C-alpha positions as CSV (number, residue, x, y, z in Angstrom):
1,X,0.2,0.1,0.0
2,X,1.3,3.3,-1.0
3,X,1.9,6.2,1.6
4,X,-0.8,8.2,0.1
5,X,-3.3,5.3,0.1
6,X,-2.4,4.2,3.5
7,X,-2.9,7.7,4.5
8,X,-6.2,8.1,3.0
9,X,-7.2,5.0,4.7
10,X,-6.2,6.1,8.1
11,X,-7.9,9.3,7.6
12,X,-11.2,7.6,6.8
13,X,-10.8,5.3,9.8
14,X,-10.4,8.4,11.7
15,X,-13.6,9.9,10.3
16,X,-15.5,6.8,11.2
17,X,-14.3,6.8,14.6
18,X,-15.0,10.6,15.2
19,X,-18.6,10.0,13.8
20,X,-19.5,7.2,16.0
21,X,-18.0,8.9,19.0
22,X,-20.2,11.9,18.5
23,X,-23.2,10.0,17.5
24,X,-23.6,7.2,20.0
25,X,-26.5,4.8,18.7
26,X,-29.9,5.4,20.4
27,X,-29.2,7.5,23.2
28,X,-32.0,10.1,22.0
29,X,-34.5,7.5,22.6
30,X,-34.4,7.9,26.4
31,X,-34.8,10.9,28.7
32,X,-33.4,9.1,31.9
33,X,-30.4,10.1,33.5
34,X,-27.3,8.7,31.5
35,X,-25.8,5.6,33.2
36,X,-28.7,4.8,35.7
37,X,-30.6,1.5,35.7
38,X,-33.6,3.2,34.0
39,X,-31.6,4.7,31.3
40,X,-30.3,1.3,30.2
41,X,-33.8,-0.3,30.6
42,X,-35.3,2.4,28.4
43,X,-32.6,1.6,25.7
44,X,-33.2,-2.1,26.1
45,X,-37.0,-1.7,25.6
46,X,-36.5,0.6,22.7
47,X,-34.3,-1.7,20.9
48,X,-36.9,-4.6,21.2
49,X,-39.9,-2.4,20.4
50,X,-38.0,-1.3,17.4
51,X,-36.3,-4.7,16.2
52,X,-39.3,-7.0,17.4
53,X,-38.0,-9.8,15.2
54,X,-34.7,-9.9,17.0
55,X,-35.6,-12.3,19.9
56,X,-37.1,-14.7,17.1
57,X,-33.8,-14.9,15.3
58,X,-31.3,-14.6,17.9
59,X,-31.5,-17.0,20.9
60,X,-29.7,-14.8,23.5
61,X,-30.1,-17.7,26.0
62,X,-28.8,-20.5,23.6
63,X,-25.1,-19.7,24.2
64,X,-25.1,-20.4,28.0
65,X,-21.8,-21.5,28.8
66,X,-20.2,-20.7,25.9
67,X,-17.7,-18.1,24.5
68,X,-19.1,-15.3,22.4
69,X,-16.9,-12.5,20.5
70,X,-19.1,-9.4,19.3
71,X,-17.8,-7.2,17.0
72,X,-19.2,-3.8,17.3
73,X,-20.8,-3.8,20.8
74,X,-21.9,-0.2,20.9
75,X,-23.4,0.4,24.1
76,X,-23.8,-3.2,24.9
77,X,-27.3,-3.7,24.6
78,X,-27.1,-7.3,23.0
79,X,-23.7,-7.7,24.9
80,X,-25.8,-7.8,28.1
81,X,-28.4,-10.0,27.1
82,X,-25.9,-12.7,25.8
83,X,-24.1,-12.2,29.1
84,X,-27.2,-12.2,31.5
85,X,-28.3,-15.3,29.8
86,X,-24.9,-17.0,30.8
87,X,-22.4,-16.6,27.9
88,X,-18.6,-15.3,28.6
89,X,-18.5,-12.3,26.1
90,X,-15.6,-10.7,24.7
91,X,-16.8,-7.3,23.2
92,X,-15.1,-5.1,20.8
93,X,-15.9,-1.4,19.4
94,X,-14.2,1.5,17.6
95,X,-15.8,4.0,19.6
96,X,-14.4,4.9,23.1
97,X,-17.4,6.8,23.9
98,X,-19.7,4.0,23.3
99,X,-17.6,1.7,25.2
100,X,-17.9,3.9,28.4
101,X,-21.3,3.3,28.5
102,X,-21.3,-0.5,27.6
103,X,-18.7,-0.8,30.3
104,X,-21.1,1.2,32.9
105,X,-23.9,-0.7,31.9
106,X,-22.1,-4.2,33.0
107,X,-21.5,-2.7,36.3
108,X,-25.0,-1.5,36.6
109,X,-26.3,-5.1,36.0
110,X,-23.5,-6.7,37.9
111,X,-22.0,-8.7,34.9
112,X,-18.3,-7.4,34.8
113,X,-17.2,-10.9,35.4
114,X,-18.8,-12.1,32.4
115,X,-17.5,-9.5,29.7
116,X,-14.2,-8.2,28.4
117,X,-14.3,-5.1,26.5
118,X,-11.7,-4.0,24.0
119,X,-11.3,-0.7,21.9
120,X,-10.1,-0.9,18.5
121,X,-10.4,-1.4,14.9
122,X,-11.8,-4.7,13.9
123,X,-10.1,-4.7,10.4
124,X,-7.1,-5.0,12.8
125,X,-8.7,-7.3,15.6
126,X,-6.0,-9.9,16.1
127,X,-3.5,-7.0,16.8
128,X,-5.4,-6.3,20.2
129,X,-7.7,-9.2,20.6
130,X,-5.8,-12.7,21.7
131,X,-6.4,-15.3,18.8
132,X,-8.6,-18.0,20.5
133,X,-11.6,-20.2,19.5
134,X,-14.9,-18.7,20.1
135,X,-18.5,-20.7,19.9
136,X,-20.0,-17.4,18.2
137,X,-19.0,-14.5,16.5
138,X,-21.7,-11.9,16.5
139,X,-22.0,-8.6,14.7
140,X,-25.3,-6.6,14.3
141,X,-25.1,-3.8,12.0
142,X,-21.5,-3.0,12.2
143,X,-19.2,-4.5,9.3
144,X,-21.1,-2.4,6.6
145,X,-19.7,0.8,8.4
146,X,-16.0,-0.3,8.2
147,X,-14.0,1.0,5.2
148,X,-12.9,-2.6,4.3
149,X,-15.3,-5.2,5.4
150,X,-13.4,-7.9,3.6
151,X,-10.6,-7.2,6.2
152,X,-13.0,-7.8,8.9
153,X,-14.4,-11.2,7.5
154,X,-10.5,-12.2,7.2
155,X,-10.1,-11.5,11.0
156,X,-12.9,-13.2,12.0
157,X,-11.9,-16.5,10.4
158,X,-8.9,-16.5,12.8
159,X,-11.3,-17.0,15.7
160,X,-13.8,-19.6,14.6
161,X,-13.1,-23.1,14.9
162,X,-15.1,-25.7,12.3
163,X,-18.1,-26.0,14.7
164,X,-18.1,-22.1,15.6
165,X,-20.9,-19.9,14.1
166,X,-21.1,-16.4,12.6
167,X,-24.2,-14.4,12.9
168,X,-24.1,-10.9,11.0
169,X,-26.5,-8.3,10.3
170,X,-25.8,-6.3,7.1
171,X,-27.9,-3.6,5.3
172,X,-29.6,-5.0,2.4
173,X,-29.2,-3.2,-1.1
174,X,-32.8,-3.4,-2.1
175,X,-35.2,-2.6,0.9
176,X,-38.3,-0.5,1.9
177,X,-36.0,2.1,3.4
178,X,-34.4,2.5,0.1
179,X,-37.6,3.4,-1.7
180,X,-38.5,5.6,1.3
181,X,-35.4,7.6,0.8
182,X,-35.7,7.8,-2.6
183,X,-39.1,9.2,-2.3
184,X,-38.2,11.8,0.2
185,X,-35.2,13.0,-2.0
186,X,-37.2,12.8,-5.3
187,X,-34.4,10.6,-6.9
188,X,-35.7,7.7,-8.8
189,X,-32.5,6.7,-10.5
190,X,-31.5,3.3,-9.1
191,X,-27.8,4.1,-10.4
192,X,-27.5,6.4,-7.3
193,X,-28.9,4.3,-4.6
194,X,-25.6,3.5,-3.1
195,X,-25.1,7.3,-2.8
196,X,-28.5,7.9,-1.5
197,X,-28.3,5.0,1.1
198,X,-24.8,6.1,2.1
199,X,-26.2,9.6,2.9
200,X,-29.4,8.7,4.8
201,X,-28.5,5.1,6.2
202,X,-28.5,6.5,9.9
203,X,-30.8,8.6,12.0
204,X,-28.0,11.2,11.7
205,X,-26.5,12.1,8.5
206,X,-22.9,12.4,7.4
207,X,-21.9,8.7,8.0
208,X,-18.7,8.2,6.5
209,X,-19.0,4.7,5.3
210,X,-22.3,2.7,4.6
211,X,-22.3,-0.4,2.3
212,X,-25.1,-2.2,1.3
213,X,-25.6,-6.0,0.2
214,X,-27.7,-8.3,-2.0
215,X,-27.4,-11.9,-1.1
216,X,-24.8,-12.6,-3.9
217,X,-22.7,-9.9,-2.5
218,X,-23.0,-11.4,1.1
219,X,-21.7,-14.8,-0.3
220,X,-18.8,-13.0,-2.0
221,X,-18.0,-11.0,1.1
222,X,-18.2,-14.3,3.1
223,X,-16.0,-16.2,0.8
224,X,-14.7,-19.2,2.6
225,X,-18.0,-19.6,4.6
226,X,-20.9,-22.0,4.3
227,X,-24.2,-19.9,4.4
228,X,-26.7,-21.7,6.8
229,X,-29.3,-19.2,6.6
230,X,-29.6,-15.6,5.1
231,X,-32.9,-13.7,4.8
232,X,-34.1,-10.2,5.3
233,X,-36.0,-8.6,8.2
234,X,-36.9,-5.1,9.6
235,X,-39.2,-2.7,7.7
236,X,-39.6,0.6,9.7
237,X,-43.3,0.7,10.2
238,X,-43.4,3.4,13.0
239,X,-45.3,6.7,12.9
240,X,-42.2,9.1,12.7
241,X,-43.5,12.1,14.8
242,X,-44.9,9.8,17.6
243,X,-41.4,7.9,17.3
244,X,-39.5,11.0,17.9
245,X,-41.5,11.4,21.2
246,X,-40.6,8.0,22.1
247,X,-44.1,6.7,21.2
248,X,-44.6,3.6,19.4
249,X,-47.4,3.4,17.0
250,X,-47.9,2.3,13.5
251,X,-47.8,4.8,10.9
252,X,-51.2,4.9,9.0
253,X,-49.7,3.3,5.8
254,X,-49.1,0.3,8.1
255,X,-51.9,0.3,10.3
256,X,-54.2,-2.1,8.3
257,X,-51.3,-4.7,7.4
258,X,-51.5,-7.9,9.3
259,X,-48.4,-9.1,11.2
260,X,-48.4,-12.2,8.8
261,X,-48.4,-10.1,5.6
262,X,-45.9,-7.6,7.1
263,X,-43.5,-10.5,7.6
264,X,-44.0,-11.6,4.2
265,X,-43.1,-8.2,2.9
266,X,-40.0,-8.2,5.2
267,X,-38.7,-11.0,3.3
268,X,-38.6,-9.0,0.2
269,X,-38.1,-5.7,1.4
270,X,-36.3,-5.8,4.8
271,X,-33.6,-3.3,5.5
272,X,-31.5,-5.8,7.6
273,X,-30.0,-8.8,6.0
274,X,-29.4,-11.7,8.6
275,X,-26.8,-14.4,7.9
276,X,-26.0,-17.3,9.8
277,X,-22.8,-19.1,8.7
278,X,-19.6,-21.4,9.6
279,X,-16.3,-21.8,8.1
280,X,-16.7,-24.2,4.9
281,X,-15.0,-27.6,4.9
């Protein structure tokens, strides 16, 4: 890698770190004092209201007594749910600000003995987390925000034995969110969809890196893995104004859509691509 290329990559990584330090995920969804039990309970409730499908596809209690490596733990919502159900968790995040809250969360719930936290760039994971075997490597909505997702996948392979499992969520290339963004911006040129999503992928604009994936692109990213399951989930169906007031009610457009029909639509237009895999061979 040339000096110029290496410098540009380092600068982009700094931008990604600065963005996530300044915009800690989901904090705006509670008005309770930061770091209190009520604060963390609010954020836990919010996550599983927004992502009602998650407990159906991730059995947090299914890893009791097992070792789990989480790539991109954020403020530790899933981390805590795995740990309180009996898993031994190694949790990594790029954002030092998010990790401070994740560590405090572990203390509030008395789970410090079940979680070890590391700050660092997961593209260089083996430089700061000892290479050992884990039963599960888990990453929810993170790998698509790093400049070189393929490097993270290469690192993950070092931590998975043949019987180990990888579970990740990546943003979908074609989704209801894409069409919603195109409608909001008045742009109906599919050649611009990567740019549109990159600009609007998060609640706060300006995210430096966001990739989206088709199923075939996921398979190429996970070269060397056997895909055990891949499917879409999550259409944002809440009334936005109520949602901003921390109230969860369906938007009028979705009010008459049955749960069964909604799940069928998610399979085609879900924003989250959920993948379960293990090393091939």
